[in-house]
Each structure stands twice: as structure tokens, then as C-alpha cells.
TORRODREN-669572 format. One line per 8 residues: their letters; for each residue y, z, x of N, C-alpha, C. Coordinates in steps of 0.1 Angstrom, whole numbers. Example, Ala and Ser with C-alpha at 12.3 -4.5 7.8 and 13.67 -1.06 7.14 Angstrom:
AS) -57 78 132 -45 78 123 -33 78 132; -22 71 128 -11 71 137 0 79 129
END
This chain:
XXXXXXXX) 1255 140 1020 1273 145 1022 1275 147 1009; 1272 139 1000 1281 136 990 1270 147 979; 1261 151 980 1255 157 971 1256 172 974; 1259 175 986 1259 186 994 1280 192 986; 1288 185 989 1298 185 984 1299 188 966; 1290 180 956 1291 181 944 1286 199 943; 1277 201 951 1267 211 948 1279 224 951; 1289 227 964 1298 234 965 1307 232 951
XXXXXXXX) 1307 223 943 1319 223 935 1316 229 923; 1300 226 921 1294 234 912 1295 246 912; 1288 258 920 1291 269 924 1303 274 926; 1318 267 924 1332 275 929 1328 283 923; 1332 298 924 1338 304 914 1351 303 908; 1354 303 896 1366 308 889 1371 321 887; 1384 319 890 1394 331 885 1394 326 870; 1396 338 864 1400 342 851 1409 355 847
XXXXXXXX) 1423 349 842 1429 362 835 1428 361 820; 1427 374 820 1427 379 804 1435 385 805; 1447 385 789 1456 392 786 1454 404 774; 1454 413 777 1450 424 763 1434 428 769; 1432 441 766 1422 449 768 1417 455 752; 1424 449 746 1417 454 726 1406 448 725; 1400 448 710 1386 439 713 1386 427 714; 1393 419 713 1394 403 718 1389 401 735
XXXXXXXX) 1401 409 745 1400 409 757 1382 415 758; 1383 423 753 1370 433 759 1358 421 755; 1360 414 745 1347 404 741 1348 391 749; 1357 391 752 1361 376 766 1348 386 777; 1357 397 783 1353 401 796 1341 402 794; 1332 407 783 1318 406 783 1311 396 788; 1314 385 781 1306 370 781 1311 365 798; 1323 368 800 1321 361 815 1316 372 825
XXXXXXXX) 1313 385 823 1314 397 833 1296 390 835; 1289 384 831 1274 378 830 1269 374 839; 1279 366 844 1275 357 851 1288 362 868; 1283 372 872 1300 377 881 1299 365 896; 1286 360 896 1287 348 906 1294 332 904; 1300 336 892 1308 322 887 1321 328 884; 1321 339 875 1337 342 875 1341 359 879; 1354 355 884 1360 363 890 1370 369 879
XXXXXXXX) 1374 382 875 1377 382 863 1390 393 866; 1397 393 856 1409 399 855 1415 407 841; 1414 417 837 1423 421 823 1437 427 829; 1446 419 822 1460 429 819 1460 433 808; 1465 447 812 1464 456 800 1476 467 802; 1487 462 789 1500 472 794 1495 485 789; 1488 490 786 1487 506 778 1481 510 793; 1477 524 785 1472 532 797 1455 535 791
XXXXXXXX) 1449 524 782 1436 522 782 1432 515 766; 1420 511 768 1412 499 760 1416 501 750; 1415 491 743 1416 496 726 1425 487 718; 1435 485 718 1450 477 713 1453 481 703; 1448 472 695 1456 478 682 1449 490 670; 1439 491 677 1432 507 675 1437 518 682; 1445 516 691 1452 528 697 1462 539 686; 1461 548 680 1470 553 675 1480 558 684
XXXXXXXX) 1493 561 682 1505 560 683 1513 570 676; 1510 585 674 1521 590 664 1538 594 673; 1540 588 679 1552 589 685 1564 586 675; 1558 577 672 1571 568 658 1576 583 644; 1564 591 645 1566 600 635 1578 608 635; 1583 610 646 1594 622 653 1604 612 652; 1607 599 649 1619 587 641 1623 592 632; 1608 589 622 1616 593 609 1619 608 608
XXXXXXXX) 1612 613 611 1617 632 608 1629 642 615; 1634 630 622 1644 631 633 1659 621 622; 1655 612 616 1665 601 615 1665 601 598; 1657 606 593 1656 600 578 1667 596 571; 1678 605 573 1691 606 565 1699 594 569; 1696 583 583 1707 573 583 1695 563 591; 1685 564 590 1681 553 596 1672 538 584; 1685 532 585 1685 521 578 1680 504 581
XXXXXXXX) 1684 496 578 1679 481 584 1690 483 598; 1698 486 601 1702 488 613 1693 489 626; 1693 505 624 1681 508 632 1665 504 629; 1661 501 620 1649 495 621 1650 482 625; 1660 471 628 1656 458 635 1659 463 651; 1669 473 654 1667 482 670 1654 481 673; 1645 490 667 1632 494 672 1624 482 672; 1624 472 661 1614 457 662 1618 450 674
XXXXXXXX) 1635 451 681 1638 439 690 1636 444 701; 1638 459 701 1633 462 716 1618 469 718; 1611 464 711 1597 465 716 1590 478 718; 1592 484 704 1593 503 710 1578 503 708; 1569 496 702 1554 501 703 1544 489 701; 1531 490 709 1526 477 699 1516 484 692; 1510 493 687 1502 493 677 1507 497 667; 1500 490 655 1503 494 641 1497 505 630
XXXXXXXX) 1487 510 640 1473 522 633 1487 534 628; 1481 537 614 1487 550 609 1477 562 607; 1480 573 606 1469 581 608 1458 585 600; 1460 584 586 1446 579 580 1437 569 579; 1444 558 588 1437 543 583 1422 542 581; 1414 537 576 1397 534 579 1399 518 574; 1388 517 574 1388 503 577 1384 494 563; 1387 486 563 1383 479 548 1375 468 547
XXXXXXXX) 1364 469 559 1354 460 556 1344 471 566; 1330 469 560 1320 479 563 1316 476 580; 1314 487 585 1312 488 599 1300 478 602; 1291 473 596 1285 466 597 1288 448 603; 1298 452 590 1312 438 591 1316 435 607; 1325 447 607 1330 446 618 1324 447 633; 1315 450 634 1308 453 648 1301 440 656; 1308 437 670 1297 427 680 1287 428 674
XXXXXXXX) 1278 413 674 1269 411 666 1256 415 676; 1260 420 689 1250 426 703 1256 442 705; 1264 446 699 1268 460 699 1267 468 687; 1262 476 677 1261 484 669 1268 497 663; 1276 497 653 1283 512 653 1274 520 656; 1275 532 661 1264 546 660 1259 548 641; 1248 552 644 1242 552 629 1252 564 621; 1252 574 627 1262 586 620 1277 580 615
XXXXXXXX) 1281 572 620 1293 566 615 1293 562 601; 1303 566 591 1304 560 574 1305 543 579; 1302 542 566 1305 526 567 1318 521 568; 1328 528 563 1339 522 565 1347 531 571; 1344 529 585 1351 538 594 1367 542 595; 1369 555 601 1382 558 602 1383 549 622; 1401 547 621 1408 545 634 1398 548 647; 1400 563 646 1393 566 656 1380 566 660
XXXXXXXX) 1370 560 648 1355 559 650 1356 543 656; 1366 537 653 1363 520 657 1368 519 674; 1379 534 676 1386 530 688 1374 538 701; 1367 546 696 1359 551 703 1347 541 701; 1344 533 695 1332 521 699 1339 511 706; 1351 508 708 1355 498 715 1352 503 734; 1353 518 736 1352 523 748 1340 526 748; 1334 527 736 1315 526 742 1311 512 748
XXXXXXXX) 1321 504 739 1317 488 745 1323 485 757; 1330 488 760 1338 488 777 1326 495 785; 1328 505 785 1313 512 790 1301 510 794; 1295 503 779 1282 497 778 1280 484 787; 1291 480 788 1288 466 793 1296 467 807; 1304 479 812 1309 480 825 1321 469 827; 1333 474 817 1341 464 821 1356 469 823; 1356 482 825 1366 487 829 1369 484 845
XXXXXXXX) 1361 484 852 1364 479 864 1367 463 870; 1374 460 854 1381 446 855 1393 446 850; 1401 459 849 1411 459 838 1421 467 845; 1430 460 846 1445 467 851 1455 472 845; 1454 486 842 1458 491 834 1476 493 840; 1484 496 822 1498 500 828 1504 488 831; 1499 474 833 1499 461 839 1503 451 830; 1519 451 828 1521 440 819 1527 427 820
XXXXXXXX) 1522 417 813 1521 400 818 1536 397 814; 1546 398 825 1558 389 823 1558 373 819; 1553 366 827 1552 352 832 1539 344 832; 1538 336 823 1527 323 828 1531 310 832; 1531 304 842 1532 289 839 1523 283 848; 1519 272 848 1510 260 854 1517 263 869; 1503 263 877 1508 264 892 1514 249 896; 1503 240 887 1507 228 893 1515 214 884
XXXXXXXX) 1523 211 881 1526 201 873 1519 189 873; 1513 189 862 1501 179 857 1503 173 845; 1498 163 839 1497 155 830 1489 158 821; 1492 154 809 1485 163 795 1468 157 795; 1461 167 797 1449 166 796 1441 168 809; 1450 170 820 1439 173 833 1442 193 835; 1433 192 845 1429 209 845 1440 214 851; 1442 223 850 1454 229 858 1451 242 862
XXXXXXXX) 1456 253 871 1458 265 875 1467 274 868; 1469 286 870 1480 294 862 1482 303 873; 1498 306 873 1502 316 881 1503 325 868; 1497 338 871 1502 350 866 1512 359 868; 1524 362 864 1533 374 870 1533 387 858; 1528 399 867 1528 411 858 1537 422 866; 1538 431 860 1548 443 863 1541 453 859; 1540 466 873 1526 474 871 1537 489 867
XXXXXXXX) 1530 499 861 1539 510 861 1549 516 868; 1550 510 884 1555 513 892 1569 503 893; 1568 496 884 1580 481 883 1576 473 900; 1562 476 901 1562 465 911 1553 446 905; 1564 441 913 1560 429 906 1553 423 912; 1540 412 906 1527 406 918 1527 393 909; 1524 385 914 1523 370 910 1506 369 918; 1498 360 905 1482 357 912 1480 343 907
XXXXXXXX) 1474 337 911 1466 323 904 1453 327 901; 1450 318 885 1439 318 880 1434 300 878; 1423 303 876 1422 290 869 1418 289 857; 1420 301 854 1419 298 838 1429 313 828; 1433 306 818 1441 322 813 1435 325 798; 1434 335 796 1429 339 781 1434 346 773; 1444 344 766 1452 350 755 1446 357 748; 1450 374 747 1439 380 735 1451 393 729
XXXXXXXX) 1464 388 732 1473 401 730 1479 404 717; 1466 399 707 1470 403 690 1477 400 685; 1479 400 676 1492 393 666 1495 406 652; 1495 427 655 1498 426 647 1509 439 658; 1522 434 666 1531 441 671 1542 436 671; 1546 425 663 1558 420 661 1561 420 645; 1567 428 639 1571 429 627 1582 420 622; 1574 416 608 1582 401 603 1591 413 593
XXXXXXXX) 1599 410 593 1610 416 582 1622 408 575; 1618 405 564 1623 391 555 1640 398 554; 1647 389 552 1660 388 553 1665 386 539; 1666 398 536 1669 402 521 1685 407 519; 1691 396 511 1706 396 511 1715 414 507; 1724 414 515 1730 429 517 1721 439 518; 1710 437 524 1702 450 535 1711 458 537; 1721 456 542 1728 464 555 1738 475 543
XXXXXXXX) 1736 472 536 1742 482 526 1732 492 520; 1722 494 517 1710 500 517 1710 512 525; 1715 522 519 1716 539 528 1708 544 526; 1693 544 525 1677 549 527 1672 549 533; 1664 554 532 1655 550 544 1642 540 543; 1644 529 556 1642 519 558 1628 517 570; 1615 512 565 1610 508 578 1599 500 574; 1587 493 588 1576 485 585 1567 492 585
XXXXXXXX) 1557 488 578 1542 491 581 1540 492 596; 1545 486 604 1544 484 617 1545 500 623; 1558 506 619 1562 519 619 1560 531 616; 1548 524 602 1545 538 592 1533 546 598; 1534 557 599 1525 567 602 1519 577 593; 1527 585 585 1526 595 579 1533 593 564; 1526 601 553 1533 600 539 1543 610 539; 1544 620 545 1554 633 545 1569 627 544
XXXXXXXX) 1574 620 553 1589 619 549 1591 612 537; 1579 610 529 1587 606 512 1583 613 507; 1585 626 505 1579 637 496 1589 633 487; 1588 636 474 1600 633 460 1604 623 461; 1604 612 467 1611 600 468 1609 592 458; 1619 579 456 1609 566 451 1612 556 459; 1604 551 462 1599 545 471 1590 527 465; 1604 519 475 1597 508 472 1588 501 486
XXXXXXXX) 1575 498 482 1568 491 488 1569 476 492; 1573 468 495 1571 452 496 1560 448 505; 1555 439 500 1544 433 501 1527 439 496; 1518 434 492 1506 439 483 1494 434 489; 1491 429 502 1480 426 508 1477 441 517; 1466 441 523 1459 453 524 1466 465 530; 1475 467 538 1481 475 542 1495 478 531; 1500 471 525 1507 472 513 1500 478 506
XXXXXXXX) 1488 480 499 1483 483 488 1479 499 497; 1473 500 509 1470 509 513 1481 522 516; 1491 521 523 1506 525 525 1509 531 510; 1510 523 500 1517 524 482 1505 536 482; 1491 531 479 1482 544 474 1486 559 484; 1487 558 495 1487 576 503 1506 577 500; 1516 567 497 1529 573 495 1526 577 484; 1521 574 474 1521 580 459 1515 591 458
XXXXXXXX) 1508 602 470 1505 612 467 1515 621 470; 1523 618 477 1535 632 478 1553 625 474; 1549 611 472 1563 605 463 1570 609 447; 1578 605 445 1581 609 427 1575 594 420; 1581 584 428 1574 572 423 1572 558 433; 1562 550 430 1564 539 442 1566 525 437; 1572 517 437 1571 502 433 1566 491 440; 1551 490 438 1549 479 450 1551 464 436
XXXXXXXX) 1560 457 452 1570 446 452 1560 438 454; 1560 425 447 1549 417 456 1555 404 445; 1548 392 457 1550 379 448 1537 375 437; 1529 382 437 1513 378 437 1513 380 420; 1503 381 411 1505 383 400 1499 396 396; 1508 405 388 1508 417 386 1496 425 377; 1483 423 386 1472 429 378 1464 434 387; 1467 444 399 1460 455 405 1457 464 399
XXXXXXXX) 1439 467 399 1433 477 394 1435 491 398; 1436 498 390 1432 512 390 1441 521 399; 1452 514 400 1462 523 407 1465 537 401; 1469 546 407 1475 557 404 1489 553 389; 1491 569 385 1502 562 372 1517 565 381; 1518 567 390 1529 564 397 1534 557 406; 1527 544 404 1525 533 414 1530 521 406; 1542 519 402 1544 504 393 1545 490 400
XXXXXXXX) 1538 482 395 1537 471 400 1553 462 396; 1559 457 408 1573 447 401 1572 435 411; 1582 427 405 1582 415 414 1593 417 427; 1591 403 433 1593 406 451 1610 411 444; 1619 416 459 1630 419 458 1636 408 460; 1646 405 450 1658 393 452 1673 396 462; 1676 409 460 1685 409 471 1694 429 469; 1699 430 470 1705 444 469 1719 444 465
XXXXXXXX) 1726 449 457 1739 447 453 1748 455 463; 1758 454 456 1769 458 467 1772 474 468; 1763 478 460 1761 495 462 1746 501 467; 1738 491 475 1727 491 476 1717 495 465; 1722 491 453 1707 490 441 1698 480 442; 1687 478 442 1675 471 445 1674 464 435; 1676 447 433 1674 441 424 1663 434 424; 1653 430 418 1644 425 415 1641 409 414
XXXXXXXX) 1635 400 416 1635 383 410 1637 383 396; 1632 392 387 1632 390 374 1645 399 369; 1652 403 379 1668 403 370 1666 426 372; 1657 427 372 1655 443 374 1661 454 379; 1669 461 382 1678 467 393 1673 482 388; 1670 487 400 1664 500 403 1670 505 416; 1672 522 416 1679 530 424 1662 534 431; 1667 535 447 1654 535 456 1661 545 469
XXXXXXXX) 1647 557 475 1655 565 482 1649 555 495; 1634 547 493 1631 543 505 1627 529 506; 1627 522 517 1616 507 515 1607 506 523; 1597 500 522 1590 502 533 1585 491 530; 1585 484 545 1586 465 541 1567 461 549; 1561 455 538 1548 454 547 1544 442 541; 1554 433 548 1552 420 550 1546 411 562; 1539 416 571 1534 412 580 1539 411 595
XXXXXXXX) 1535 399 603 1536 401 615 1539 387 621; 1551 387 634 1545 367 637 1542 368 647; 1536 359 653 1529 355 665 1541 356 677; 1535 363 687 1549 367 696 1539 361 711; 1545 352 717 1541 350 733 1550 346 744; 1561 359 744 1570 355 749 1570 354 764; 1554 357 772 1551 356 785 1550 341 788; 1544 333 776 1543 320 780 1557 316 783
XXXXXXXX) 1553 303 792 1565 294 797 1568 287 791; 1575 280 790 1575 265 775 1568 258 784; 1563 253 794 1557 244 806 1544 246 803; 1537 254 793 1524 257 792 1518 247 781; 1531 243 775 1527 239 761 1524 239 752; 1524 254 747 1526 264 737 1537 268 730; 1539 264 714 1546 269 711 1544 276 695; 1558 287 694 1550 289 676 1563 282 669
XXXXXXXX) 1554 277 656 1565 268 651 1557 274 639; 1566 278 628 1566 278 613 1556 288 610; 1554 298 618 1543 307 616 1528 303 620; 1530 293 633 1517 290 636 1519 287 653; 1507 289 659 1506 287 673 1498 271 679; 1507 262 682 1510 247 685 1507 245 697; 1497 238 706 1485 231 694 1477 237 702; 1467 241 691 1455 242 695 1440 241 689
XXXXXXXX) 1431 234 692 1422 231 691 1414 237 687; 1411 240 674 1399 246 665 1407 263 664; 1418 262 666 1425 279 668 1421 285 685; 1415 278 695 1414 282 704 1419 281 715; 1419 263 719 1417 258 730 1437 252 729; 1439 255 741 1454 248 742 1452 230 746; 1456 225 735 1450 210 734 1457 202 747; 1469 209 752 1467 204 765 1467 203 777
XXXXXXXX) 1464 217 776 1456 224 791 1441 231 783; 1433 228 784 1422 235 778 1416 247 789; 1422 248 797 1419 261 810 1423 273 804; 1436 271 789 1442 281 783 1435 284 772; 1432 291 767 1428 293 759 1430 311 748; 1428 307 732 1434 322 729 1420 327 721; 1420 337 719 1412 344 708 1415 353 700; 1411 356 687 1422 367 677 1431 357 669
XXXXXXXX) 1433 348 671 1448 343 660 1443 345 647; 1436 343 638 1434 343 628 1429 354 623; 1435 354 607 1432 362 600 1427 360 590; 1425 372 580 1416 377 566 1403 367 573; 1397 379 582 1384 373 589 1376 383 596; 1365 387 599 1357 396 601 1360 395 617; 1366 403 622 1374 400 637 1364 403 648; 1356 414 650 1349 411 661 1340 400 660
XXXXXXXX) 1332 401 647 1324 388 652 1333 377 653; 1347 369 646 1356 362 654 1352 363 665; 1363 373 673 1360 376 686 1347 368 697; 1337 374 693 1326 373 698 1322 355 697; 1324 350 686 1318 337 682 1333 329 695; 1342 326 696 1354 322 699 1348 327 720; 1350 337 719 1348 343 733 1333 338 741; 1319 334 733 1310 329 738 1314 311 741
XXXXXXXX) 1324 309 729 1328 297 733 1335 291 746; 1344 302 747 1350 298 760 1342 301 771; 1336 310 771 1327 313 783 1316 298 782; 1310 293 777 1303 283 778 1311 272 782; 1323 269 779 1334 255 780 1334 263 796; 1339 274 803 1344 274 817 1329 279 824; 1320 277 823 1307 275 828 1302 262 828; 1307 251 822 1306 237 824 1294 237 813
XXXXXXXX) 1288 247 802 1278 240 793 1279 236 783; 1296 237 779 1297 223 765 1310 222 773; 1313 212 764 1325 199 767 1335 202 758; 1346 198 759 1359 193 745 1357 181 748; 1365 175 737 1371 161 732 1384 160 740; 1390 148 741 1402 147 751 1410 149 744; 1425 157 753 1438 158 745 1442 154 731; 1442 139 733 1443 130 725 1438 136 712
XXXXXXXX) 1422 137 713 1412 139 703 1417 152 698; 1420 158 705 1421 174 703 1434 181 696; 1443 170 698 1458 170 689 1454 164 673; 1452 155 675 1444 145 662 1439 153 652; 1429 162 661 1416 169 653 1429 185 646; 1437 186 655 1445 193 651 1457 194 638; 1460 180 638 1470 176 629 1457 170 614; 1446 171 621 1438 164 606 1440 181 596
XXXXXXXX) 1436 190 607 1433 204 600 1450 209 589; 1457 203 598 1468 211 591 1476 200 579; 1470 186 580 1469 176 566 1462 185 560; 1445 188 560 1438 195 554 1443 204 546; 1448 215 551 1453 229 546 1466 222 537; 1473 218 542 1484 212 533 1481 207 519; 1470 198 517 1464 193 509 1456 203 495; 1449 211 504 1445 227 498 1457 231 490
XXXXXXXX) 1473 233 494 1482 240 486 1482 252 500; 1479 250 511 1482 259 520 1491 258 533; 1499 263 526 1514 265 534 1515 262 553; 1518 258 555 1517 257 573 1519 268 581; 1529 279 572 1526 291 585 1515 300 576; 1505 296 574 1497 301 567 1483 297 576; 1486 287 585 1478 281 596 1468 287 596; 1469 301 600 1455 308 610 1451 319 596
XXXXXXXX) 1456 317 584 1442 325 576 1435 320 570; 1426 327 570 1412 320 562 1410 328 549; 1415 318 540 1414 327 526 1399 320 521; 1397 329 513 1385 324 501 1376 325 514; 1365 313 511 1354 316 523 1357 300 532; 1369 299 531 1369 293 547 1362 296 563; 1364 310 562 1363 314 573 1346 313 574; 1336 312 568 1325 309 570 1321 294 576
XXXXXXXX) 1329 288 570 1327 273 576 1329 274 590; 1343 276 592 1349 279 609 1340 285 616; 1331 296 612 1327 303 621 1313 292 626; 1305 286 616 1298 279 615 1301 266 629; 1311 259 625 1316 250 631 1319 253 648; 1320 268 650 1327 271 660 1311 273 670; 1302 279 660 1288 278 666 1283 265 671; 1284 255 659 1278 241 668 1283 238 682
XXXXXXXX) 1303 240 678 1306 231 690 1306 246 703; 1304 255 704 1301 262 717 1289 268 722; 1275 258 711 1260 263 712 1260 276 714; 1265 284 698 1266 299 703 1260 305 688; 1248 313 687 1245 320 679 1249 323 666; 1253 315 653 1256 320 643 1258 338 638; 1268 334 631 1268 348 623 1259 349 613; 1255 361 612 1241 367 605 1243 362 589
XXXXXXXX) 1235 358 582 1236 360 568 1237 370 560; 1236 384 564 1244 397 557 1257 402 565; 1258 394 573 1274 400 571 1283 392 563; 1278 380 556 1285 369 544 1287 379 534; 1275 383 532 1271 387 516 1276 403 520; 1273 412 529 1282 423 527 1301 422 526; 1304 414 536 1319 410 531 1323 407 520; 1314 398 513 1320 392 502 1315 406 489
XXXXXXXX) 1305 416 487 1303 426 481 1317 437 487; 1320 437 494 1330 446 500 1344 443 494; 1348 430 493 1360 420 490 1356 427 475; 1352 421 468 1349 422 455 1354 440 452; 1345 447 455 1347 464 455 1366 468 457; 1369 457 465 1384 463 467 1391 457 460; 1386 446 452 1395 445 440 1399 451 429; 1382 454 429 1378 460 410 1379 478 414
XXXXXXXX) 1381 482 427 1381 498 427 1386 501 439; 1400 498 440 1409 502 450 1409 516 459; 1408 524 448 1410 535 452 1398 543 457; 1384 534 453 1379 543 461 1364 537 465; 1367 524 469 1356 514 474 1345 520 487; 1360 528 494 1357 529 509 1345 543 510; 1343 547 492 1334 558 495 1317 551 496; 1319 536 493 1307 536 492 1298 534 509
XXXXXXXX) 1285 536 508 1276 537 518 1267 522 519; 1268 516 529 1260 501 530 1250 503 542; 1237 497 542 1225 497 546 1224 486 550; 1220 478 562 1213 468 566 1196 468 563; 1191 457 556 1178 453 555 1169 450 568; 1179 436 568 1175 424 577 1189 415 579; 1188 407 585 1194 397 590 1202 385 581; 1194 392 569 1200 385 556 1204 393 545
XXXXXX) 1197 406 544 1202 412 534 1209 427 538; 1205 435 525 1214 451 529 1213 458 513; 1216 467 513 1215 478 504 1226 486 503; 1230 492 488 1241 499 484 1233 513 484; 1238 520 494 1236 535 493 1240 542 486; 1241 551 476 1252 554 467 1247 571 471
END
């Protein structure tokens, strides 16, 4: 009788809720769906299609076409606070990584797609991935998760079920109970807008890269682009084609190579004066017609009840084991919180680790041990000069060590050597040939080597 009870327990089907049907959510579904006798899967997606951040929404263009003369900081914050849209995709965006680096390890991009793909190609790739692995049947479209809470009040470290409350397009609210929850809602939808003194006095056009779509509203303007990471550089380049002058304002060293003649690097903005004139950190004052904030995004998990044990502190999601598992209740996991990474490669690694854990193929440390690991990692990054708010940023070569760690812990196949080599080549080209690096074509030779096709 005891043996029989244990057998029933071992084959009992687990229900899993996946929040989001972008790249991360689809990766999680792909690895859970291979074992339909073990997992009952539901994917909650608030839009009407898969793709997440790669879905282009042009509706914001009308906002600036209609409101250019009065779209100041107040109107921008109204858009931010009203959760106007999820996607940050702009019309001309192309990936800044080769498709061979972008792709999932078991599903290559089509051969005819250029190396640095357009967002339309990536969206279609995700739709093809969804169809190839027959994942669409699991997705509850136009259904937004409103609340996630533990099903039972349990102590730290114990297993817990989860109540997931969602509302569909007909405003019908439903609550379901799941054995596990995997959060895949992305982190490029809640704009981070800096608090600049006297910003409310600026009378020009103000926006955030989240709402940027096309350059035409900036024709003949003097534009400040605040922030010089990927989106800041790309948007500055695009706007410079129609603007009179673009001031690329940032904290970094002013040595970005091969900028057009009408892009000028400046220091960060200190404040605006009482007349709305922009004052930089070095005291320089300029007049501008528009400001575009390319200042990043906030981690936003409004649907998680406090009792889930997860909070966002100083720009980081706390407390997570290896950026994936809720250290207090590991039947809740997260995919894709890291940035400055190879996203789909990361999603695949994390999803396979989670799937192996939920199927009892691998185990995790105790909650106390996972918490200690989190604080050890926080201290390690602090000693390396990395601020707490950059806890999820994998600068330099950090991502490769992380991938190896996940591969070992999750007992999954590691990232191929060619991915690292190609990533490093593209990163170098991006720094030295900013305007034209995307025109290079790459070709994979084998798992460890590639060639540049001129």
C-alpha cells in the first residue's frame, strides 16, 4: 500500500500558470509541453497574439501627431501611469545581436532572414516557434492577470499552490489554482522617467523611448536624447536624419565613435531653469524643442500579492535564487529578468531548469541556503562596483559564467561556444562602427566557429 501511494504521488499531474506569451513564456511552455502527462499548462496573455515586446503597436504615433504642441512632462506621466501600452517597439527597429545569437538553441531563424533582423522578422519567428511546438492551444488570449496569491498560508521553504485571478476581454473574472507559477511578463513596459528639477516648466515635446515610434514628429527640431545605451544611440541616429540637431546626453565617457555631424554628445541633464532652458551637469545651457528619455525601465509586478514574498527593491526583484526561483516559495519562478544578455538563449536555459525542477529531475537548496546565495551575490557585485539597482544587468563577461552555472544546476545543455564568439564580435563592431555594423552578415561554421560574410 505504501508503494502504491508513493507511485500515485510521483505521477500526479502538476498544473502550471505561465504569465506572458512573449519569448520567455513560449520557451517555458515549450519545455513543459513535452510531458503532457505530467503538466497541465495555462498561459495568460493580455494581448490578442503571442510575441510580447516584439509586437509593434503604431497607435502611439497619433498621440504625437495630434499633441506635439502640448505634449509635455505632465502628459508623459499620464501615459506612463495609465499603462497605455505594453510594447516598446519602434517602426524601424532591427536587432543589435545576430540572429544566430538571438535564436532559441533548438529552433533556428530562417536562412533567408538577414543577420541583424527587423522586429517583424523576430515576431514572425516567435509565431513560428509557437506553431512548431503547438503551443497556441495553451494560451488564454486577451486575459490579464490581476492577482496572484498563495493558496495556503505556509511557512518559509514549504511548497505552496497559487491562486491566479485574471480578467478576460469581456470583463469576466476567473480564479484558478495552480501548483506552480512562472512569471514571464518582461521588463520593457514600465518606463523609468527621471525626476529632473523644473521639468514641468519645459514647453516642448517630451517622451520616453517606450512611446517612440517614428522620427517625423522631430523634423527640424533641436532634440535632446537622454541616455546612450542601445535605444538611446539608435533613436538618436534615427532622429538625426530629420532633426536640426540632436544632443546625446549621458553620464558615460563622451567617445561614441562615428556619429553624424549633427549629433553632439553632452553631459547628463542637471535641471531646467525657470524658463525651461536645459542645463547640463557641466553648466552648459541650451534651448531644445524636444526631450526623449532613453532611461530604461522599472521592474513591475503589480499582480503579485505581498504574501508571495516577492518585492522590487532598489531596482531589483527580491529574493530570487540565481535570478530565477522565489527563494521563499520555489514553486514560483521568473524567466528573463536579466538584461545585457542573449535573451532567447537565456530564456531557454532558465525554462529548462525550471521544467527539470518541476518534474523532480533536479533539486534546489533550502530556502535559507537560497537566501544566503542571493545576499552573497549582492555583496559580490557590490565589491565589483556594481550598484544594487543593476543587480539584473550582466555587464562584461558575466553572462557567460551565469549560463554555465544554470547549465550545471539545471542539468541542461550549455550555450554553444559560437554564440559567445559571435556576441563578442557584434559587440565590438557596435562600439566601433555604430552606424553600419548591422549591414554585416554572419554565417555559422560549426558549434564553435563562424565567419563574416561581407
